[in-house]
C-alpha positions in Angstrom: 35.1 -2.4 0.3 33.0 -1.6 3.4 30.7 1.4 3.5 32.9 3.5 5.7 35.9 3.1 3.3 36.9 4.1 -0.2 36.7 7.1 -2.5 32.9 7.5 -2.3 33.0 7.5 1.5 35.8 10.1 1.5 33.8 12.3 -0.8 30.8 12.0 1.4 32.8 12.8 4.5 34.3 15.8 2.9 30.8 17.1 2.1 29.7 16.4 5.7 27.6 13.3 4.9 28.0 9.5 5.2 27.5 6.7 2.8 26.5 4.2 5.6 23.3 2.2 5.2 20.1 3.9 6.2 19.0 2.3 9.5 15.4 1.8 8.4 16.6 -0.2 5.3 19.3 -2.2 6.9 19.4 -4.2 10.2 22.7 -2.8 11.4 23.1 -5.6 13.9 23.2 -8.2 11.1 25.1 -6.0 8.5 28.7 -7.2 7.9 29.5 -4.4 5.4 30.1 -7.0 2.7 28.9 -4.7 -0.1 26.3 -7.1 -1.4 23.4 -4.7 -0.8 22.7 -4.1 -4.5 22.7 -7.8 -5.3 20.8 -8.9 -2.3 22.2 -9.3 1.2 23.7 -12.8 1.9 23.3 -12.2 5.6 19.6 -11.2 5.8 20.4 -7.6 6.9 18.5 -5.9 4.1 15.0 -5.2 5.2 11.9 -5.6 3.0 9.8 -2.6 1.8 6.9 -4.4 3.4 8.5 -4.1 6.8 9.8 -0.6 6.8 8.6 1.9 4.1 5.0 0.9 3.7 4.1 0.9 7.4 5.8 4.3 7.8 3.8 5.6 4.8 0.5 4.3 6.2 1.3 5.9 9.6 1.3 9.3 7.7 -2.2 8.6 6.2 -0.9 7.5 2.8 -3.5 5.6 0.7 -1.7 2.5 -0.5 -3.6 0.7 -3.3 -2.6 -2.9 -4.1 -3.2 -4.2 -7.6 -3.2 -0.6 -9.1 -0.7 -0.1 -12.0 0.1 3.5 -12.8 -0.2 4.2 -16.5 0.7 7.9 -16.7 1.1 11.1 -14.7 -0.3 14.3 -16.1 -1.3 17.8 -14.9 -4.5 17.8 -12.8 -7.6 19.5 -13.9 -9.0 20.2 -10.4 -7.9 23.4 -8.7 -5.7 22.8 -5.7 -4.2 19.5 -7.1 -1.1 19.3 -9.2 -1.0 15.8 -10.7 -3.5 13.4 -12.2 -2.4 9.8 -12.0 -4.2 7.4 -14.4 -4.1 3.7 -13.4 -5.4 0.2 -14.2 -6.8 -2.1 -11.6 -5.4 -5.6 -12.1 -6.9 -9.0 -11.6 -5.4 -10.6 -8.5 -5.2 -14.0 -10.2 -3.7 -12.8 -13.5 -1.8 -9.4 -13.3 -1.9 -9.2 -17.1 -5.7 -8.7 -17.1 -7.0 -5.2 -16.2 -10.4 -5.2 -14.4 -10.9 -1.5 -14.1 -9.3 1.9 -14.5 -9.4 5.3 -12.9 -7.7 8.6 -12.2 -6.5 10.0 -8.8 -5.6 13.7 -8.4 -2.9 14.5 -5.9 -0.9 17.4 -4.6 2.2 15.3 -4.1 3.3 12.2 -6.0 6.3 10.0 -5.0 7.2 7.9 -8.0 9.1 4.8 -6.8 8.5 2.1 -9.3 12.0 0.8 -9.4 14.7 0.8 -12.1 12.4 -1.0 -14.5 9.0 0.6 -13.8 9.9 4.3 -13.3 11.3 5.0 -16.8 8.3 3.4 -18.4 5.8 5.5 -16.5 7.8 8.7 -17.2 8.0 7.8 -20.9 4.2 7.1 -21.1 3.6 10.3 -19.2 5.7 12.4 -21.7 3.8 10.7 -24.6 0.5 11.7 -23.0 1.5 15.3 -22.6 2.8 15.4 -26.1 -0.5 14.1 -27.5 -2.6 16.4 -25.3 -0.6 19.4 -26.4 -1.2 18.6 -30.0 2.4 18.2 -31.0 4.1 15.2 -32.3 7.4 13.7 -31.3 10.2 13.9 -33.8 10.8 10.7 -35.8 13.9 9.5 -37.5 13.7 9.3 -41.3 16.0 7.4 -43.6 
């Protein structure tokens, strides 16, 4: 089913929106509407994050730090900042080995760690808040 067809497309159109691919993420000249975007485009139309989102973020003065793995997000302690992001710096030769750690405080955080990474960060962040508040999480008992 191509993007412009189907129930989802009709619902979007009724709401005044479209479900067509975002031009920055898809080369519309190469897109055949084959519906393989989720699994990887067979025709090379899906663009890489390295070619679209990261350069756009850098153009807006975003600080992109390679080899930094977010551990948790918590409330900031500095006035004027909302979030404190704790991270590990990873060894470029072996990503399993941390070589340092730190915390960045920010007014805005965009969490985009993918389907596997985002829930893990959110769970660790909730566990950190629970420990810092002095409460414990409920546990199941038999």
